[in-house]
N, C-alpha and C positions, 0 to 999 in steps of 0.2 A: 280309505276310510269313508269316502263318500257313500258307497253302496251300503256300508254298515249303518251310517248315520241316517240314511233315508229309511231304514227299516226300524220303525219305532218299537217293534216288538222286542228289540234287543234288550231294553231296560224294563224289568218287571219287579224290581225290588222296592219295597216301601221304606227300607232303611239303608243307610250307608255306614257300615260298621268297621270296615277295613279293606285294604286292597288285596289282602290274602284271599278274600272270598269272592273277588271279581275276576271275570275272564278278560282276556285281551280285548275282546270286542266291546265289553261293557265299559272298560276304561277309555277306549277310543271314542265311544259314544258320548261319554261325559265331556271329553276334551272338545269334540265337535260341537256339542251343545254350548259349551263355554265360549267357543269362538263366535257363535251367534250373539250371545249376550255381551261379549266384549264390545261390540258395535254400539250397544246401548250406553255404555260408559263414556262414549265419545260425543254423545248428543248434548245439546244445550239443556234439554229436559231429560234427565237420566232416569226415566221411569217407564215401566210397561205394566199392564194390568194382569199379568199372568197369574198372580196369586191373590188377586183382590178378593176380600172376604175370608182369607185364611189367616190363622194366627200362629206365629212362630215364637217359641219360648227358648231363650238362651239360659241354660241352667249350668252355671260354671262353679265348680268346687275348687278351682285353682285360679290364681291371678292370671289375667290375660289382657293385652292391649290390642295387638294386631288381629288375632283370631276373632275375638268377640266383636270388635268394631266392624271387621270385615263381614261377619255373618249378619250383623244388624243392618249394615248398609245394603247387603245383598237382598235381604228380606224386604226392606223398605223400597228398594228399586223394583222389586216385583209386585209392589203395592200391597204386601201383607202387613198385618198389624204385628208389632213386636213387643214382647215383654222380656225384660232382663231381670234375672233373679240372682242376686249375690248371696251365696249361702251363708256368709258370715253374719248376715242380718235376717236370716230366715229361720224356719222351724227346724232346720237341720241342727242348729245350735242347741235345740231342745231334745235332740236324740232321735229325730225322725229318720227312718231309713230311706235309702235311695228309691226303693220300690214304692214305699208309701208316698214319698214326695212326688214321684212320677204319676202315680194313680190319682193323687189329689189335683195335680196340675191338669191331668187329662179330664177330670170331672168338670173342669171349667170350659170344656168343649173346645180345646185348642187342637191344632192339626199336626204340628211338628215340634219335637223337642231336640234342640242342639245341646249336647252334654259334653262337658269337659270334667274329668275326674282323675284323682291321683291314684286310683286303683285300676290295674289292668283288668280288662273284661267288664268294666262297669257299664259300658254302652251296650254290650251284648245282653247283660242281665236286664237292663232297662227295656230293651227292645222286646224281650220275651215276656215282659210284665205289662206292657201297654199296647193298645192297638194303634196309637198315634205313630207317625213316622219318627224314627230316631236317627240323628246324624252324630257320628262320633267326631268331636272336636279335639280329641286327644285323651287317651286313657292310660295312665301310668306309663310303663315302659313298652306298652303294647303297640299301638299305632296312632298315627295322626294323618288319616287318609286325604283330607282336603289339602294339607300342606304339600304332600307328595304330588297330588294332582296339579296344583298350581306350579310346582317345580317343573313337572313334565310339560305343562302348557307353555311356560316361559321358555324352556329350552327349545321346544319345537318351533315356537315363534321366532326365536333367535337364529337357529341353525337349520330349520326347515324339516327336520326329521328327528326321530329318536332311535330307530332301528340302526344298529351298526355303530352307534357312537360309543366312545369309551367315557364312562362317567365314574369319577372317584369321589367317594364319601369320606371325609376326613374329620376326625375328632372323637368325641365321646360316644362310640358306637354302642357300648354296653348299656347305657342309660337312656338312649335316644329312641323315642317312638317315631321321630321323623326318619331316622335311618332305616327302621324296619319297613315303614310304608314306602320309602324310596326304593329299597331293595326289591320288594314285591313288585312295585309298579314299573320301574325301569327295566327289570329283567323280563317281565311279561311283554313289554313292548319291544324287546329285542336289543336292548343296550347291553354292553359289556361292562359290568359293574365291579369296581375294586373298592374295598374298604381299607382305610389306613388309620391306625391308632397305636398307642403303646400296647404291648401284649396284654396288660391287665385290663384294657378297655375293649378287647375284642372277645365276645362271648364264645364259649365252646359250641361247636355244632353249627357255626355260621354258614358252613358250606351248603346247608339245606336251602338257603336262599338262592343258590346258583351264582355266588359271587366269589371273587378272589380276595384273600386277606393278606395284608402286608404290614410290617412295622416300619417300613422305609418310605419316607415321604417322597424322595426322589423317584422311587419306583412308581408310586401312585401318580405322580405328575407326568411321568414319561409317556408321551403319546396321548394324554388325556384331552378330550374335547371340552369337558366341563368338570368342575369340581364343586361339590356341595359341602361347604365347611360348617360343621356343627358347633353349637355352643358347648364349651367345656363346663360341665356341671360340677364345679368344685364343691358345691354344697352337699353332694352325694359322696360316694366312695372315691371319686376321681381325685380327691385331694392326696391320696396315698400313691398315685401313679407317678407323681413328680415331686421333687423336693420344693419346687417353687413354680409360680406362674411364669416367671422369666425363663426358667429352664424349659417349660413346655413351649413357649413362643420360639425359643431358639431352635428346638428340634422339629416342631410341627406347625408353627405359625406361618401363615402365607404372607410372603413379602414380594415386592416387585422384582427383587433380585432373583428369588427362587423361580418366579414365573418366567423371567427373561431367559433363564438358563434352559428352558424347555424348547425354545425356538418355535413356539406356537402360541397363537392367541387363545388362551384357555378362558372359557366363560366361567365367571366366578359367581356362585350362588351362596346364600346363607339364609336360614329360616328366621333368624333374629330371636332374641335381641343379640346384637354383636358385642362381644367384649374386645374392644379395640386394644391392640398391643398384646393380646393373648392368642386369639384364633387367627387374626390377620391384622396387618397394619392399616392405618387410616388411608394410606396411599392406595392400597388395593381396594378397600371397601368403597372408596369414592372414585376409583379409577375407571378407565375406559372398558376394562374387562368385566366390570361388575354389573350384574342385572338385579341386584338386591331390591331396589325400589320398584323395578318392573314386576318382581314377584309379588310385592305388596299390592300393586295395582291389579294384577291379574287374579289375585285372590278373590276379588269381588266377583268377577265374571265366573270363575270356577264355582264359587259357592252359590251364585245365582242358579247355575246349571244344576247343582246337586239338590238344592231346595225345590226347584221346579220338578226335577225328575222323580224324587221320592214322593212328592205330593201327588203328581199325576198317576204314579203307579198305585198309590194307596186309593185314589179315587176309582181306579180301574178294578179294584178288588171288591168294591161295593155292589 
């Protein structure tokens, strides 16, 4: 990765829209850059002037705690100015379209728009409509690229590599943008990925991601180096997959007993928010195998890297 990282010409994109559109080298370059910014988060003064004079707008059409706060901290630690727009109190409520909102924000001479939207493809539409950099913070069921990047960064930090690892993604695959970004990212970096869920929650054609699919949790845990446990989105169609949340936990919930039966210290990840007693027990969430809080911490460094790279690429186009 070092040779790639030293070649700054690897990154030329003004936007980050999804890991589907990135090469292995581009993903590695982001992770390498994040490693440099991780050191900043350990300092007494957690700030560098990399984006001084730049303005980053967080445009969130969906509720968010971790992602929005992480992007805000990342931008501020790069010395950028930050504006948070909550759409429930904006002109969106008056019928303004995403494109019009983006163009009006850009008219304020900002530099980067971080967008979360409930419609798949929204970030791509916005990026085609404005000259500012656009970072996808999650769009519908499509992708959540920075979440997958911080997942990969955390696992590499923990185990020293990604290539050759067996990573199992467990939970609501059908409705998860995190799952899609994880599948693109981990497979491109050489991991062997298995997805595990009830049959109703595994989309048709998932083989295109280069992953193995199973409905058997024991099979997904067997030989796994890490598991990424997804939130069950019962507010969507997931409610029909099981007669009760208790039944789901019995079949697919991660417990200490199930992990102990694997004979291996499996790294446990979760993008949050966790539904304790549904996706995993509190003992697992807070246990020695869990790197969930490390993921949250590493999200700042990864998002610093992304904001820095898209900003410098945009400057290079001028």
